[in-house]
C-alpha positions as CSV (number, residue, x, y, z in Angstrom):
1,X,-5.8,-39.7,-59.4
2,X,-3.9,-41.6,-56.7
3,X,-4.2,-38.6,-54.3
4,X,-8.0,-38.4,-54.9
5,X,-8.5,-42.0,-54.0
6,X,-6.4,-41.6,-50.8
7,X,-8.3,-38.5,-49.8
8,X,-11.7,-40.1,-50.6
9,X,-10.7,-43.2,-48.5
10,X,-9.6,-41.1,-45.6
11,X,-12.9,-39.0,-45.6
12,X,-14.9,-42.2,-45.8
13,X,-12.9,-43.7,-42.9
14,X,-13.4,-40.5,-40.8
15,X,-17.2,-40.7,-41.4
16,X,-17.4,-44.4,-40.5
17,X,-15.3,-44.0,-37.3
18,X,-17.3,-40.8,-36.4
19,X,-20.5,-42.7,-36.8
20,X,-19.3,-45.8,-34.8
21,X,-18.0,-43.6,-32.0
22,X,-20.8,-41.0,-32.1
23,X,-21.9,-41.4,-28.5
24,X,-18.4,-41.2,-27.1
25,X,-17.8,-38.1,-29.2
26,X,-21.0,-36.5,-28.0
27,X,-20.2,-37.4,-24.3
28,X,-16.8,-35.9,-24.5
29,X,-18.1,-32.7,-26.3
30,X,-20.9,-32.3,-23.8
31,X,-18.5,-32.8,-20.9
32,X,-16.8,-29.5,-21.6
33,X,-18.9,-26.7,-20.2
34,X,-17.9,-24.2,-22.9
35,X,-18.8,-26.5,-25.8
36,X,-22.0,-27.6,-24.0
37,X,-23.1,-24.0,-23.6
38,X,-22.4,-23.3,-27.3
39,X,-24.2,-26.5,-28.5
40,X,-27.3,-25.9,-26.3
41,X,-27.4,-22.2,-27.3
42,X,-27.2,-23.2,-31.0
43,X,-29.9,-25.8,-30.6
44,X,-32.2,-23.3,-28.8
45,X,-31.8,-20.9,-31.8
46,X,-34.0,-23.3,-33.8
47,X,-37.7,-22.3,-33.1
48,X,-39.2,-25.8,-33.7
49,X,-36.6,-27.5,-31.5
50,X,-37.0,-24.9,-28.8
51,X,-40.8,-25.1,-28.7
52,X,-40.6,-28.9,-28.5
53,X,-38.1,-28.8,-25.6
54,X,-40.1,-26.2,-23.7
55,X,-43.3,-28.2,-24.2
56,X,-41.7,-31.2,-22.6
57,X,-40.3,-29.2,-19.7
58,X,-43.6,-27.4,-18.9
């Protein structure tokens, strides 16, 4: 029971800190060219998102 409470608290703390530092995490992830290529490629695999992005560009 004690281990469950500790694990739950640590997961909650990670979620809260990730949310509070979301822009810093995003900037550091997108600063790496390999991760940026992977994230952009993954985002472009969604047809709705791809069409929205292409409509804004063109």
